[in-house]
RODO-2510 file (C-alpha; in nm, 4 decimals, decimal comma):
residues 528
     n   res          X          Y          Z
     1     m     0,1481    -1,3242     1,3727
     2     r     0,5213    -1,3712     1,4044
     3     l     0,7413    -1,0661     1,4467
     4     k     1,0810    -1,0770     1,2772
     5     t     1,3599    -0,8704     1,4328
     6     l     1,7308    -0,8575     1,3887
     7     l     1,9110    -0,8772     1,7247
     8     l     2,2194    -0,6825     1,8171
     9     a     2,5280    -0,8247     1,9842
    10     g     2,4751    -0,8915     2,3546
    11     v     2,6877    -0,6060     2,4808
    12     f     2,4875    -0,3501     2,2866
    13     a     2,1562    -0,5224     2,3537
    14     t     2,1903    -0,4415     2,7235
    15     g     2,1226    -0,0772     2,6493
    16     l     1,9684     0,1146     2,3659
    17     g     2,2453     0,3689     2,3614
    18     l     1,9962     0,6519     2,3919
    19     g     2,1606     0,9852     2,4496
    20     s     2,4988     0,8597     2,3242
    21     a     2,7676     1,1222     2,2754
    22     n     2,8358     0,9799     1,9298
    23     a     2,6014     1,1031     1,6604
    24     v     2,4136     0,8133     1,5034
    25     t     2,3030     0,8337     1,1407
    26     f     2,0807     0,5650     0,9901
    27     r     2,0894     0,5400     0,6112
    28     y     1,8399     0,3355     0,4143
    29     a     1,7465     0,2902     0,0499
    30     f     1,4371     0,1804    -0,1381
    31     q     1,3926     0,0994    -0,5063
    32     g     1,1169     0,3575    -0,5534
    33     d     1,0809     0,7303    -0,5052
    34     l     0,9437     0,9474    -0,2302
    35     n     0,7880     1,2421    -0,4110
    36     a     0,5092     1,4502    -0,2561
    37     l     0,5146     1,4943     0,1212
    38     d     0,1397     1,5504     0,1194
    39     p     0,0133     1,2493     0,3205
    40     y    -0,3087     1,2305     0,1172
    41     t    -0,1471     1,2238    -0,2281
    42     l    -0,0476     0,8596    -0,2689
    43     n    -0,2100     0,5632    -0,0957
    44     e     0,1016     0,3473    -0,1186
    45     t     0,2635     0,1587     0,1682
    46     f     0,6174     0,2900     0,1296
    47     t     0,5056     0,6532     0,0998
    48     l     0,2578     0,6237     0,3871
    49     a     0,5253     0,4663     0,6081
    50     a     0,7846     0,7289     0,5154
    51     l     0,5364     1,0024     0,6072
    52     g     0,4158     0,8071     0,9103
    53     n     0,7481     0,8895     1,0709
    54     v     0,6441     1,2552     1,0585
    55     y     0,2645     1,2488     1,0782
    56     e     0,0324     1,0552     1,3089
    57     g    -0,3249     0,9321     1,3100
    58     l    -0,5816     0,9255     1,5853
    59     t    -0,4811     0,5611     1,6241
    60     k    -0,1546     0,3741     1,5799
    61     r    -0,0544     0,0090     1,5430
    62     d     0,2037    -0,1501     1,7687
    63     k     0,4829    -0,3903     1,6743
    64     e     0,2298    -0,6728     1,6489
    65     l    -0,0157    -0,4599     1,4424
    66     k    -0,2614    -0,4199     1,7292
    67     i    -0,4588    -0,0923     1,7239
    68     i    -0,3408     0,1368     2,0050
    69     p    -0,4014     0,5039     2,0961
    70     g    -0,2322     0,7692     1,8853
    71     l    -0,3409     1,1314     1,8819
    72     a    -0,6594     1,0069     2,0435
    73     e    -0,5756     0,8776     2,3887
    74     k    -0,9027     0,6830     2,4083
    75     w    -1,2385     0,6383     2,2354
    76     e    -1,5811     0,4942     2,2968
    77     i    -1,8888     0,3974     2,0987
    78     v    -2,1558     0,6216     2,2495
    79     d    -2,4185     0,4435     2,0428
    80     p    -2,3960     0,2357     1,7215
    81     l    -2,4017     0,5537     1,5117
    82     r    -2,1709     0,7752     1,7201
    83     w    -1,8060     0,7198     1,8063
    84     r    -1,6390     0,9644     2,0480
    85     f    -1,2631     1,0268     2,0418
    86     y    -1,0831     1,1988     2,3296
    87     l    -0,7799     1,3796     2,1924
    88     r    -0,4392     1,3890     2,3519
    89     k    -0,3731     1,7227     2,5232
    90     g    -0,0494     1,9193     2,5083
    91     v     0,0494     1,7903     2,1642
    92     k     0,2048     2,0328     1,9177
    93     f     0,2813     2,0098     1,5497
    94     a     0,6454     2,0497     1,4562
    95     g     0,5650     2,4020     1,3378
    96     g     0,4506     2,4966     1,6863
    97     e     0,0729     2,4837     1,6325
    98     d    -0,1391     2,3252     1,9058
    99     f    -0,3184     2,0041     1,8082
   100     t    -0,6936     2,0422     1,8642
   101     a    -1,0296     1,9143     1,7448
   102     d    -1,0235     2,1752     1,4672
   103     d    -0,7360     1,9852     1,3063
   104     v    -0,9331     1,6598     1,3132
   105     v    -1,2372     1,8245     1,1534
   106     f    -1,0131     1,9801     0,8874
   107     s    -0,8359     1,6497     0,8206
   108     v    -1,1697     1,4754     0,7660
   109     e    -1,2727     1,7397     0,5131
   110     r    -0,9355     1,7252     0,3374
   111     a    -0,9220     1,3447     0,3281
   112     l    -1,2621     1,3351     0,1560
   113     a    -1,1797     1,6138    -0,0909
   114     p    -1,1122     1,5575    -0,4637
   115     g    -0,7523     1,4534    -0,5246
   116     s    -0,7197     1,2639    -0,1973
   117     q    -0,6185     0,8985    -0,2208
   118     v    -0,7127     0,8234     0,1405
   119     s    -1,0828     0,8975     0,1047
   120     t    -1,1806     0,5371     0,1778
   121     r    -1,0402     0,5734     0,5303
   122     l    -1,3707     0,7449     0,6176
   123     p    -1,7355     0,6879     0,5248
   124     k    -1,8302     0,9478     0,2644
   125     d    -2,1415     1,0469     0,4598
   126     v    -1,9716     1,0724     0,7987
   127     k    -2,0309     1,3865     1,0021
   128     v    -1,7602     1,4998     1,2377
   129     v    -1,8708     1,7101     1,5336
   130     k    -1,6396     1,9120     1,7547
   131     v    -1,7596     1,8573     2,1119
   132     d    -1,4817     2,0687     2,2616
   133     d    -1,1171     2,1444     2,1827
   134     h    -1,0127     1,7887     2,2687
   135     t    -1,3213     1,5802     2,1972
   136     v    -1,4624     1,4829     1,8578
   137     d    -1,7651     1,2765     1,7598
   138     f    -1,7961     1,0818     1,4367
   139     v    -2,1629     1,0478     1,3480
   140     l    -2,2538     0,7664     1,1086
   141     t    -2,5604     0,6788     0,9028
   142     s    -2,5104     0,3058     0,9617
   143     p    -2,3094     0,0965     1,2086
   144     n    -1,9434     0,0472     1,1214
   145     p    -1,7510    -0,1977     1,3439
   146     i    -1,4216    -0,1280     1,1630
   147     l    -1,4508     0,2525     1,1478
   148     h    -1,1039     0,3187     1,2924
   149     a    -0,9249     0,0113     1,1526
   150     e    -0,7364     0,2177     0,8893
   151     w    -0,6789     0,5358     1,0821
   152     d    -0,3144     0,4650     1,1634
   153     t    -0,2393     0,5770     0,8044
   154     w    -0,4953     0,8575     0,7925
   155     y    -0,2690     1,1306     0,9215
   156     i    -0,3884     1,4426     1,0982
   157     m    -0,2774     1,7764     0,9528
   158     s    -0,2705     2,1230     1,1062
   159     r    -0,5501     2,3452     0,9766
   160     k    -0,3531     2,6617     1,0531
   161     w    -0,0410     2,5358     0,8776
   162     a    -0,2336     2,4119     0,5739
   163     e    -0,4119     2,7443     0,5349
   164     a    -0,0848     2,9353     0,5675
   165     n     0,0925     2,7156     0,3126
   166     g    -0,1755     2,6823     0,0471
   167     a    -0,2286     2,3183     0,1401
   168     v    -0,6024     2,3179     0,2070
   169     k    -0,6606     2,0870    -0,0900
   170     p    -0,4669     1,7623    -0,1521
   171     q    -0,2009     1,7438    -0,4215
   172     p    -0,3327     1,4981    -0,6857
   173     a    -0,1011     1,2082    -0,7733
   174     t    -0,0719     1,2931    -1,1403
   175     g     0,3042     1,2542    -1,1734
   176     k     0,3231     1,6170    -1,2875
   177     e     0,5054     1,9070    -1,1210
   178     l     0,4448     1,9166    -0,7471
   179     n     0,2934     2,2159    -0,5743
   180     n     0,5260     2,3978    -0,3367
   181     f     0,3406     2,2808    -0,0257
   182     a     0,3768     1,9172    -0,1369
   183     l     0,7504     1,9531    -0,0678
   184     k     0,6899     2,0535     0,2937
   185     s     0,5681     1,8621     0,5986
   186     n     0,4386     1,9480     0,9443
   187     g     0,3268     1,6631     1,1663
   188     t     0,3154     1,5604     1,5299
   189     g     0,5278     1,2474     1,4905
   190     p     0,8670     1,1350     1,6238
   191     f     1,0640     1,2817     1,3305
   192     v     1,0688     1,5945     1,1159
   193     i     1,1891     1,6216     0,7584
   194     t     1,4638     1,8819     0,7299
   195     s     1,5488     1,8339     0,3618
   196     h     1,3616     1,6777     0,0720
   197     e     1,4738     1,6258    -0,2855
   198     p     1,1920     1,4364    -0,4592
   199     a     1,3036     1,0998    -0,5976
   200     v     1,6583     1,1597    -0,4701
   201     k     1,7145     1,2070    -0,0964
   202     t     1,5194     1,2914     0,2181
   203     i     1,6741     1,3783     0,5553
   204     y     1,4963     1,3286     0,8878
   205     k     1,5848     1,4549     1,2346
   206     p     1,4209     1,3569     1,5650
   207     n     1,1321     1,5779     1,6711
   208     p     1,2480     1,7197     2,0070
   209     g     0,8904     1,8078     2,1024
   210     w     0,7343     1,4689     2,0317
   211     w     0,4853     1,3635     2,2962
   212     g     0,5639     0,9889     2,2775
   213     k     0,8230     0,7619     2,4351
   214     k     1,1517     0,7575     2,2443
   215     e     1,2619     0,4029     2,1492
   216     h     1,5277     0,4847     1,8885
   217     n     1,8793     0,6249     1,9292
   218     l     1,9052     0,8084     1,5975
   219     d     2,0319     1,1621     1,5475
   220     e     1,9735     1,1695     1,1747
   221     v     1,8133     0,9526     0,9060
   222     i     1,8997     0,9732     0,5378
   223     f     1,6755     0,8055     0,2844
   224     t     1,7901     0,7678    -0,0768
   225     t     1,6279     0,6195    -0,3835
   226     i     1,8449     0,3510    -0,5447
   227     k     1,6549     0,2009    -0,8341
   228     q     1,9100    -0,0470    -0,9660
   229     d     1,9187    -0,3771    -0,7767
   230     a     2,2947    -0,4267    -0,8121
   231     t     2,3702    -0,0724    -0,6957
   232     r     2,1384    -0,1067    -0,3969
   233     v     2,2990    -0,4340    -0,2893
   234     a     2,6500    -0,2933    -0,3360
   235     a     2,5609     0,0050    -0,1181
   236     l     2,4564    -0,2260     0,1653
   237     l     2,7560    -0,4577     0,1371
   238     s     2,9985    -0,1646     0,1329
   239     g     2,8379    -0,0019     0,4370
   240     e     2,7238     0,3020     0,2400
   241     v     2,3705     0,2339     0,3662
   242     d     2,2475     0,0419     0,6713
   243     m     1,9328    -0,1057     0,5226
   244     i     1,7825    -0,1745     0,1789
   245     e     1,4428    -0,2811     0,0536
   246     p     1,3672    -0,4949    -0,1292
   247     v     1,6526    -0,7426    -0,1470
   248     p     1,6581    -0,8948    -0,4966
   249     v     1,5769    -1,2623    -0,4510
   250     q     1,8925    -1,3638    -0,6377
   251     d     2,1089    -1,1725    -0,3871
   252     m     1,9540    -1,2964    -0,0628
   253     q     2,2158    -1,5636     0,0090
   254     r     2,5012    -1,3283    -0,0761
   255     i     2,3752    -1,0683     0,1720
   256     d     2,2893    -1,3216     0,4416
   257     t     2,6334    -1,4862     0,4314
   258     n     2,8183    -1,1549     0,4293
   259     p     2,9809    -1,1026     0,7736
   260     t     2,8367    -0,7533     0,8254
   261     t     2,4820    -0,7941     0,6911
   262     s     2,1741    -1,0137     0,7239
   263     v     1,8418    -1,0628     0,5487
   264     m     1,5208    -1,0156     0,7425
   265     t     1,2382    -1,2164     0,5871
   266     g     0,8731    -1,2689     0,6657
   267     a     0,5283    -1,2968     0,5174
   268     e     0,3906    -0,9721     0,3754
   269     l     0,0205    -0,8926     0,3553
   270     r     0,0518    -0,7540     0,0007
   271     v    -0,1026    -0,9431    -0,2905
   272     i    -0,0023    -0,8787    -0,6518
   273     h    -0,2613    -0,9036    -0,9292
   274     l    -0,3288    -0,8169    -1,2935
   275     f    -0,6307    -0,6121    -1,3954
   276     f    -0,8214    -0,5692    -1,7238
   277     d    -0,9981    -0,2603    -1,8604
   278     q    -1,3558    -0,3899    -1,8583
   279     k    -1,5240    -0,0490    -1,8625
   280     r    -1,4470     0,1130    -2,1986
   281     d    -1,6346     0,0118    -2,5113
   282     e    -1,3009     0,0054    -2,6961
   283     l    -0,9576    -0,0569    -2,5461
   284     l    -0,7075     0,2270    -2,5609
   285     y    -0,4116     0,0039    -2,6403
   286     s    -0,5196    -0,2828    -2,8653
   287     n    -0,5585    -0,3703    -3,2339
   288     v    -0,9202    -0,4698    -3,1691
   289     k    -1,1362    -0,1789    -3,2805
   290     g    -1,5019    -0,1093    -3,2167
   291     k    -1,5291    -0,3325    -2,9114
   292     n    -1,3571    -0,4345    -2,5906
   293     p    -1,2553    -0,8035    -2,5756
   294     f    -1,2087    -0,7825    -2,1985
   295     k    -1,5844    -0,7413    -2,1549
   296     d    -1,6062    -1,1115    -2,2464
   297     v    -1,5461    -1,3415    -1,9482
   298     r    -1,4029    -1,6049    -2,1858
   299     v    -1,1236    -1,3683    -2,2857
   300     r    -1,0444    -1,2771    -1,9265
   301     k    -1,0374    -1,6436    -1,8315
   302     a    -0,8119    -1,7171    -2,1298
   303     f    -0,5582    -1,4648    -1,9977
   304     y    -0,5886    -1,6111    -1,6459
   305     q    -0,5322    -1,9706    -1,7613
   306     a    -0,2305    -1,8663    -1,9659
   307     i    -0,0473    -1,7757    -1,6432
   308     d     0,1881    -2,0441    -1,5111
   309     i     0,1808    -1,9301    -1,1504
   310     e     0,4204    -2,2026    -1,0327
   311     a     0,6822    -2,0887    -1,2839
   312     i     0,6489    -1,7319    -1,1570
   313     k     0,6820    -1,8577    -0,8003
   314     t     0,9882    -2,0763    -0,8573
   315     k     1,1757    -1,9038    -1,1399
   316     v     1,0931    -1,5339    -1,1065
   317     m     1,0332    -1,5113    -0,7310
   318     r     1,2638    -1,8006    -0,6329
   319     n     0,9984    -1,9323    -0,3953
   320     m     0,9694    -1,5953    -0,2157
   321     a     0,5969    -1,5796    -0,2976
   322     t     0,2781    -1,7726    -0,2223
   323     p     0,0237    -1,8152    -0,5061
   324     v    -0,3260    -1,6945    -0,4123
   325     s    -0,6786    -1,7302    -0,5457
   326     i    -0,8165    -1,3985    -0,4189
   327     l    -0,6940    -1,0396    -0,3950
   328     m    -0,5919    -1,0653    -0,0295
   329     a    -0,3502    -1,2677     0,1788
   330     p    -0,5075    -1,6034     0,2731
   331     m    -0,4134    -1,5515     0,6391
   332     l    -0,6558    -1,2573     0,6543
   333     f    -0,9635    -1,4626     0,5626
   334     s    -1,0470    -1,7831     0,7494
   335     r    -1,2323    -1,9406     0,4531
   336     s    -0,9798    -1,8592     0,1810
   337     a    -0,8978    -2,2305     0,1314
   338     e    -1,2461    -2,2783    -0,0150
   339     l    -1,1468    -2,0696    -0,3178
   340     k    -0,9204    -2,2108    -0,5883
   341     r    -0,7267    -2,0624    -0,8801
   342     w    -0,8265    -2,1335    -1,2383
   343     p    -0,5688    -2,3947    -1,3521
   344     y    -0,2818    -2,3137    -1,5844
   345     d    -0,3894    -2,4479    -1,9246
   346     p    -0,2678    -2,2741    -2,2461
   347     a    -0,4760    -2,5130    -2,4586
   348     a    -0,7887    -2,4103    -2,2696
   349     s    -0,6873    -2,0453    -2,3203
   350     k    -0,6672    -2,0914    -2,6980
   351     k    -1,0056    -2,2655    -2,7012
   352     l    -1,1672    -1,9867    -2,4994
   353     l    -1,0206    -1,7214    -2,7296
   354     a    -1,1542    -1,9036    -3,0356
   355     e    -1,4989    -1,9316    -2,8785
   356     a    -1,4891    -1,5584    -2,8082
   357     g    -1,4067    -1,4828    -3,1732
   358     y    -1,0292    -1,4430    -3,1469
   359     p    -0,8858    -1,7683    -3,2887
   360     d    -0,5595    -1,5900    -3,3705
   361     g    -0,5521    -1,3929    -3,0483
   362     f    -0,5130    -1,0138    -3,0510
   363     e    -0,2685    -0,7413    -2,9528
   364     v    -0,2779    -0,5386    -2,6325
   365     t    -0,0316    -0,3310    -2,4270
   366     m     0,0294    -0,4057    -2,0590
   367     h     0,1527    -0,1332    -1,8228
   368     c     0,3468    -0,2267    -1,5095
   369     p     0,5551    -0,0455    -1,2480
   370     n     0,9247    -0,1318    -1,2444
   371     d     1,0253     0,0007    -0,9015
   372     r     0,7372    -0,0742    -0,6679
   373     y     0,6945    -0,4478    -0,6024
   374     v     0,9408    -0,7331    -0,5702
   375     n     1,0519    -0,8231    -0,9259
   376     d     0,7533    -0,6369    -1,0694
   377     e     0,8975    -0,5877    -1,4185
   378     a     1,0308    -0,9451    -1,4286
   379     i     0,6865    -1,0785    -1,3377
   380     c     0,5276    -0,8786    -1,6181
   381     q     0,7934    -0,9947    -1,8626
   382     a     0,7235    -1,3562    -1,7680
   383     a     0,3479    -1,2982    -1,8055
   384     t     0,3856    -1,1557    -2,1566
   385     a     0,5815    -1,4655    -2,2609
   386     m     0,3113    -1,6892    -2,1125
   387     f     0,0379    -1,4967    -2,2928
   388     a     0,2299    -1,5474    -2,6179
   389     r     0,2059    -1,9264    -2,5790
   390     a    -0,1712    -1,8867    -2,5878
   391     g    -0,1506    -1,6784    -2,9051
   392     l    -0,1815    -1,3402    -2,7358
   393     k     0,0494    -1,0596    -2,8448
   394     v     0,1114    -0,8495    -2,5346
   395     t     0,3529    -0,5552    -2,5450
   396     l     0,4974    -0,4577    -2,2088
   397     q     0,5539    -0,0974    -2,1013
   398     a     0,7217    -0,0903    -1,7598
   399     q     0,7775     0,2476    -1,5955
   400     p     0,8606     0,4051    -1,2566
   401     k     0,5780     0,3999    -1,0052
   402     a     0,5179     0,7766    -1,0187
   403     q     0,4424     0,7565    -1,3900
   404     f     0,2540     0,4279    -1,3607
   405     f     0,0210     0,5399    -1,0820
   406     g    -0,0176     0,8779    -1,2506
   407     r    -0,1576     0,7142    -1,5630
   408     a    -0,3307     0,4045    -1,4219
   409     g    -0,5271     0,5805    -1,1481
   410     a    -0,8184     0,8218    -1,1477
   411     s    -0,6001     1,1316    -1,1869
   412     g    -0,4612     0,9869    -1,5103
   413     g    -0,7991     0,8801    -1,6426
   414     f    -0,7341     0,5072    -1,5872
   415     d    -0,5102     0,5161    -1,8925
   416     t    -0,4395     0,1428    -1,9224
   417     s    -0,5848    -0,1647    -2,0907
   418     l    -0,4028    -0,4309    -1,8895
   419     g    -0,1789    -0,3812    -1,5891
   420     m    -0,0340    -0,4843    -1,2553
   421     l    -0,1192    -0,3638    -0,9068
   422     g    -0,0277    -0,4720    -0,5540
   423     w    -0,2496    -0,4186    -0,2515
   424     t    -0,2186    -0,4408     0,1249
   425     p    -0,5507    -0,3839     0,3049
   426     s    -0,4645    -0,1293     0,5696
   427     s    -0,7527    -0,2520     0,7847
   428     f    -0,6390    -0,6160     0,7341
   429     d    -0,9978    -0,6866     0,6390
   430     a    -1,1771    -0,8080     0,3224
   431     w    -1,4055    -0,5048     0,3105
   432     n    -1,1066    -0,2834     0,2356
   433     v    -1,0097    -0,4956    -0,0652
   434     l    -1,3601    -0,5421    -0,2017
   435     t    -1,4339    -0,1705    -0,1772
   436     n    -1,1039    -0,0329    -0,3079
   437     l    -1,0238    -0,2873    -0,5778
   438     a    -1,3585    -0,4374    -0,6823
   439     g    -1,6159    -0,1676    -0,6052
   440     c    -1,8018    -0,0269    -0,9062
   441     r    -1,6582     0,3117    -1,0010
   442     d    -1,7243     0,5951    -1,2411
   443     d    -1,4721     0,7547    -1,4753
   444     k    -1,3459     0,9806    -1,1947
   445     g    -1,2815     0,6959    -0,9537
   446     v    -1,5866     0,7556    -0,7383
   447     g    -1,6687     0,4117    -0,6052
   448     g    -1,3718     0,1762    -0,6182
   449     p    -1,0852     0,4286    -0,6347
   450     f    -0,8173     0,1642    -0,7042
   451     n    -1,0321    -0,0492    -0,9310
   452     y    -0,8086     0,0437    -1,2229
   453     g    -0,9803    -0,1925    -1,4672
   454     g    -1,3356    -0,0875    -1,3886
   455     y    -1,4694    -0,4302    -1,2877
   456     c    -1,8294    -0,3921    -1,1711
   457     n    -2,0862    -0,6285    -1,0265
   458     k    -2,3718    -0,4797    -0,8251
   459     k    -2,3996    -0,8001    -0,6216
   460     v    -2,0435    -0,7510    -0,4979
   461     d    -2,1201    -0,3897    -0,4085
   462     e    -2,4315    -0,4946    -0,2181
   463     l    -2,2395    -0,7616    -0,0302
   464     s    -1,9625    -0,5162     0,0484
   465     a    -2,2107    -0,2714     0,1994
   466     k    -2,3549    -0,5468     0,4203
   467     i    -2,0089    -0,6740     0,5168
   468     l    -1,9179    -0,3296     0,6476
   469     v    -2,1987    -0,3231     0,9053
   470     e    -2,2314    -0,6945     0,9919
   471     t    -2,1096    -0,7846     1,3412
   472     d    -2,1846    -1,1586     1,3312
   473     t    -1,8554    -1,3205     1,2246
   474     a    -2,0073    -1,6304     1,0643
   475     k    -2,2582    -1,4298     0,8615
   476     r    -1,9905    -1,1811     0,7640
   477     d    -1,7483    -1,4512     0,6482
   478     q    -2,0182    -1,6130     0,4366
   479     m    -2,0863    -1,2823     0,2623
   480     i    -1,7129    -1,2311     0,2054
   481     l    -1,6911    -1,5799     0,0555
   482     d    -1,9901    -1,5109    -0,1706
   483     a    -1,8257    -1,1896    -0,2935
   484     w    -1,4967    -1,3634    -0,3746
   485     k    -1,6789    -1,6485    -0,5489
   486     t    -1,8619    -1,3988    -0,7671
   487     i    -1,5397    -1,2210    -0,8621
   488     n    -1,3612    -1,5504    -0,9308
   489     d    -1,6458    -1,6901    -1,1409
   490     e    -1,6378    -1,3749    -1,3520
   491     t    -1,2559    -1,3707    -1,3626
   492     g    -1,2688    -1,0043    -1,2726
   493     f    -0,8938    -1,0049    -1,2005
   494     i    -0,5920    -1,2359    -1,2187
   495     p    -0,4623    -1,2844    -0,8628
   496     l    -0,0948    -1,3764    -0,8686
   497     h     0,0741    -1,4127    -0,5324
   498     q     0,1353    -1,2881    -0,1834
   499     q     0,4900    -1,1574    -0,1906
   500     s     0,7403    -1,2120     0,0892
   501     l     0,9362    -0,9466     0,2711
   502     a     1,3113    -0,9307     0,2262
   503     w     1,5067    -0,6496     0,3916
   504     g     1,8846    -0,6303     0,3854
   505     v     2,0135    -0,4921     0,7162
   506     s     2,3494    -0,4144     0,8710
   507     k     2,4295    -0,6246     1,1758
   508     k     2,4826    -0,2990     1,3631
   509     v     2,1104    -0,2278     1,3380
   510     k     1,8051    -0,3527     1,5211
   511     m     1,4650    -0,2788     1,3642
   512     v     1,1120    -0,4108     1,3547
   513     q     0,9714    -0,5807     1,0452
   514     r     0,5933    -0,5924     1,0464
   515     p     0,3920    -0,7852     0,7850
   516     d     0,2511    -0,4549     0,6558
   517     d     0,6018    -0,3661     0,5252
   518     q     0,6281    -0,0266     0,6935
   519     i     0,9778     0,1031     0,7700
   520     l     0,9184     0,2865     1,0973
   521     l     1,2150     0,4778     1,2330
   522     q     1,0835     0,5043     1,5872
   523     w     1,1942     0,1425     1,6465
   524     v     1,5363     0,1606     1,4825
   525     v     1,8440     0,1307     1,7012
   526     k     2,1931     0,1452     1,5541
   527     e     2,5193     0,0645     1,7261
   528     p     2,7316     0,3844     1,7360
***
């Protein structure tokens, strides 16, 4: 996995400038908002990364995404059903509380509580046992070879602080008014948040009591939300900010040829897809009454074959995307080449619709975020035009991610009929995708919590359960392939593409760009 970094001039590269007399402020901007500071509220890469500068998990991932010790300095599998974690001693939360096993036990309970979006980081039937103040056992009911694969973004919280601040329960991601505690933070990480204006600006300072090795030279970090592409690019080119994400594909050359800025690019692990409401007996947003056309595989396939994926790749994404046939990056599954997309064929779409009883098509509303993924609204606009060629009348409602996730997810009652979602498996494993996006769920999201359309096939669930505990790679890959084949045959979703990373960065800055798209301040160095 290739690591992309932006190198500083040779004279500065000889030293990191740590401890410089000149105060160093790093300013960066993202198209979306940072709202709640509760690390269990929103399972979204940007938010998790922003909070990962303040909070830490029992494990971390290094610059190459390898799992390394975090708040647990080591661990062992005592037996197939018991993992033991030895906690780092002498660590304090920014508020002054000692980090102990009690905080791990509390964080397990909180992560599994209603309202948490990180519940899939842990088996629901796991038992956590405090052995002593710095040793914790996780007791399982079945083997789990990837138990800790997602723990770098399951952040440990202080029990004492949470109880004192009314933060024992997670803040649900409803898009409504935030609780007071959701505007505060208290972690063990390399930075602390000193000021937070939701959806506007957040200020970080280095945590002077951090236990880790300092690799940055920053005295202050200022994050701002800049939604408009042109404004974000102008801020970078003028020097108002040092880094922006994402770079609009149409502005990449302009930024890369500018004497003071460059574009960092690389493959991202995120895959963008469209989902259908297949659970309700009648769609919420359609002119078809008394039934749900998306329950018919012919209708779903008609929508799929109406998508000209090459046009989206070349015209909308300007070749900064790779079409996919499954809901995960091909590089993460060795047998992904055995799965193919349904071909683009508007004539076939019309025929399928007629066979399903909709010779004149029908009307439906599609909801999409407009500030979360690269060109998300433009992709949805292109899709609606493509659907129209097949006789489908799709009305687009694009909205900021806070409103979109608030309505499309469990807290909003899965209030969509057709929509867009992007997903990066935090474990870099198929089980994560199959469970979160394709697992059967109830109306409250129990099951597949991010299965916004309610796709359900018990065979896929059974395979997913076996995949989780299987240690034989060949057998496991075959089961993963069988699951993807089942989903593809049923056209449970419309996979679109794996998007590419594009960060605009000042040439005064050196930072690490990992394929998981996390902006981690601990590795940022800026020339004074």
